[in-house]
C-alpha positions in Angstrom: 38.7 15.0 -53.2 40.5 12.0 -54.4 43.9 13.4 -54.3 42.8 14.6 -50.7 41.9 11.1 -49.9 45.2 10.1 -51.0 47.1 12.8 -49.4 45.0 10.9 -45.8 46.9 8.6 -44.6 45.5 5.3 -42.8 46.9 6.9 -39.8 45.4 10.2 -40.0 41.9 8.7 -40.7 42.6 6.6 -37.1 43.7 10.2 -35.0 40.6 11.9 -36.6 38.3 8.7 -35.5 40.0 8.9 -32.2 39.5 12.5 -32.1 36.2 12.3 -32.6 35.8 9.4 -30.4 37.3 11.6 -27.6 34.9 14.5 -28.1 31.8 12.4 -28.1 32.9 10.8 -24.4 33.8 13.8 -23.3 30.3 15.2 -24.3 28.7 12.5 -22.9 30.4 13.1 -19.6 29.5 16.4 -19.4 25.8 15.3 -20.4 25.7 12.6 -17.5 26.9 15.3 -15.0 24.1 17.7 -16.4 21.0 14.7 -15.7 22.8 13.5 -12.7 22.8 17.2 -11.2 19.1 17.1 -12.7 18.0 14.1 -11.2 19.7 15.5 -7.7 17.6 18.6 -7.7 14.2 16.4 -8.6 15.0 14.1 -6.1 15.4 16.7 -3.5 11.7 18.4 -4.5 10.5 14.5 -4.5 12.1 14.2 -1.1 10.4 17.9 0.0 6.9 17.1 -1.1 6.7 13.6 0.9 7.8 15.2 3.7 5.0 18.0 3.5 2.6 14.8 2.7 3.9 13.1 6.2 3.1 16.2 8.0 -0.3 16.6 6.7 -0.8 12.7 7.4 0.1 13.4 11.0 -2.2 16.3 10.8 -5.0 14.5 9.5 -4.0 11.2 12.0 -4.4 14.1 15.1 -7.5 15.3 13.5 -9.2 11.9 13.1 -8.2 10.9 16.8 -9.9 14.2 18.5 -12.7 13.8 16.1 -12.8 10.1 17.6 -12.8 11.3 21.1 -15.6 13.9 20.7 -17.8 11.3 19.1 -17.3 9.2 21.6 -18.1 11.9 24.3 -20.9 12.5 22.2 -22.4 9.3 22.2 -21.5 8.9 25.9 -24.0 12.3 26.2 -26.8 11.0 23.8 -27.2 7.9 26.0 -26.7 9.4 29.4 -29.9 11.7 27.8 -31.7 8.2 26.4 -31.3 7.0 29.9 -32.8 9.8 31.8 -35.0 10.4 28.8 -36.5 6.3 29.4 -36.6 6.7 33.1 -38.5 10.1 33.2 -40.7 8.7 30.7 -41.3 5.3 32.7 -41.7 7.8 35.6 -44.5 9.3 33.5 -46.2 5.9 32.6 -46.5 4.5 35.7 
């Protein structure tokens, strides 16, 4: 081992270090590309889910508006019935 160390010059060690550095940098770039693609796919899914939620909210709002109109109509009908019943009750009382 000592013989090998003696044969390995400082320049050889620097070259090996640079090779490792370049290899690591290349691996990091590839990993970053994979990560970026995964994030894009995740974001697409999230965007699709948000769109679905917005559509569901629109449907819910429309249904709520319809229900409110129906309740208003029922309230008017009940008020009309109460008025008629009150008039009938007065007629019967007198």
